[in-house]
C-alpha positions, -999 to +999 in steps of 0.1 A: +139+033-179+169+017-196+203+022-180+239+014-189+258-015-175+296-013-173+320-042-166+356-051-171+363-081-193+394-100-206+395-108-243+406-142-257+441-128-262+444-116-226+437-079-231+414-061-206+386-039-219+354-022-206+322-036-221+289-017-220+254-032-219+219-023-211+195-030-182+158-025-176+146-039-142+157-075-140+164-077-177+200-070-187+223-077-216+260-071-209+290-066-232+272-053-262+300-028-272+333-014-259+321+021-270+305+042-243+294+068-269+276+041-290+258+026-260+247+061-249+231+067-283+214+033-280+201+040-245+187+073-256+168+056-284+155+028-261+142+054-237+129+078-263+108+051-279+100+033-247+114+000-260+100-031-244+125-056-229+106-083-249+123-070-281+157-062-267+176-089-286+162-078-319+169-042-311+205-050-302+209-069-334+197-039-354+220-016-333+251-037-340+242-039-377+242-001-378+275+004-360+296-023-377 
């Protein structure tokens, strides 16, 4: 099951923000988006369609193309 990761980061201009990512077992990708609502929708889709970690980078690319 895919889960959300949450971590505090500092941007290049010194501002602090929360970045959200995804994890599945030992596979994790951090700091995908600063939007908790967006990452929740992404996680729901990953779990609904039983997404394989093998395809996570392509899925993230598609996700970011939709939200930008």
